N, C-alpha and C positions, 0 to 999 in steps of 0.2 A: 535459386528461383521455383524451383519446386513447393520446396519447404515454403517461402513465403505469403505462397498461394493458397496454400494448404490452410496456416495461418491466419487468412486473412477468410475464407470460410468457413472456420471453427469457431472465427469472433463475430462473423455477420451473422453466422445461427443461434450463437449465443445471444446476442441482441436481444435478435428478434423474439425471440423466443421467452425470453427474459419481458419485452414487450408485451406481449400476447398475454403472459399472464400477469402481467398488471392490469390491463386490460379485462381479463376475466374475474378480478379479485375484484374492479370497482363494479361491475354488471352483478357480481354476485352480491354487490353488497346493497344495490341500489333497490336490487329486487326483493331484498328483506326488510330495506325504509318505509316505516308507515308513516303519511305525511300525518301532520297535527291537526287534529279538528278547528277547522276554522266554526266560527260563531256566524249563525244566521244575520244578515244583512239588516241595518232597522230602516225601515221604510217611513218619512212623514206622513202621514191620513191627510188626505186630498180633502175633508169637509171633517173639522177639527169640530168638538162638541162647544162651541162659542159662548157664554152665558153672560150676564149685563155685568158690569164691572170688569169684564179682561181686560187687557191691552192687546189691542191689533194691528195688525202690520199689515199695510199696501203689498200685495206681491202680484207681478206682471208678468204670465207666462211669453206674452207677444214681444219678444223683444226689440221690434221696430216702433211700437205703439208704447210709450212710457209712462201712459196715464188710465185711468179706471173711469166708465164713467157711472157718476152719483143715479140714486133710484130716487122715487118720490115714495111716497108711505105706501101707493098702492103697487108697488115694484115695476113701475113703468119709466125709461129713461129718461132725461133730464136732459138739457144743454151744459149741465156744468158736467169737470174734469175733476178726479182725484190724481195728485200722480206720485207712481210709487216709490217707497221706502216711506211713506208717511205713516204717523204713529196716532191709535187714538184709544178711545176707552171707549167700549161698547157698552150704548145708552139705553138698548133695547134687542131683541131678538124676536123675527116672530116670520111666518111663513105667508107671503101674498102673491100672487097669479103664477104660482107653481114653483116657486125661488122662495129659498130661503135667505131674508135678508137681516142686516144688523145695521141698527141706529147708529151713527157716528155724530149730529146734533142736534138740534132744533127739528128741522128738514129735510137731511137728505142721511141717505139709506146704500150700504153698499151690497151686492149680492158677496155672501160666505167664500163662491169660490174663485172672488178676488181677492180674498184676507185668508191670512193665517194668525193664531194665536199664537201672542209673542211671550 
């Protein structure tokens, strides 16, 4: 009986020491491991340089209101709206009333903050 208790102690001490050696090896391996260099995240420009003839896409930041106000040539809001996801060709770009606006057809203009270059 005494021999059996001593054998159990020796085996448990051996198992415990082996597990500690394994943990110590993985910690030292983790300490010497160097993480790969990650590239800088690319961000979409908030105000892209839209030029005449570029394809533009209407994007809405407000998810509840899926429409964008249409402006007149002076940069004032009209009663018309354009829905999100519409694609147009920029007919002209100008600055009016302190805003940069894009012409989408004969009399309709959009704020450049509401469109992205396609």
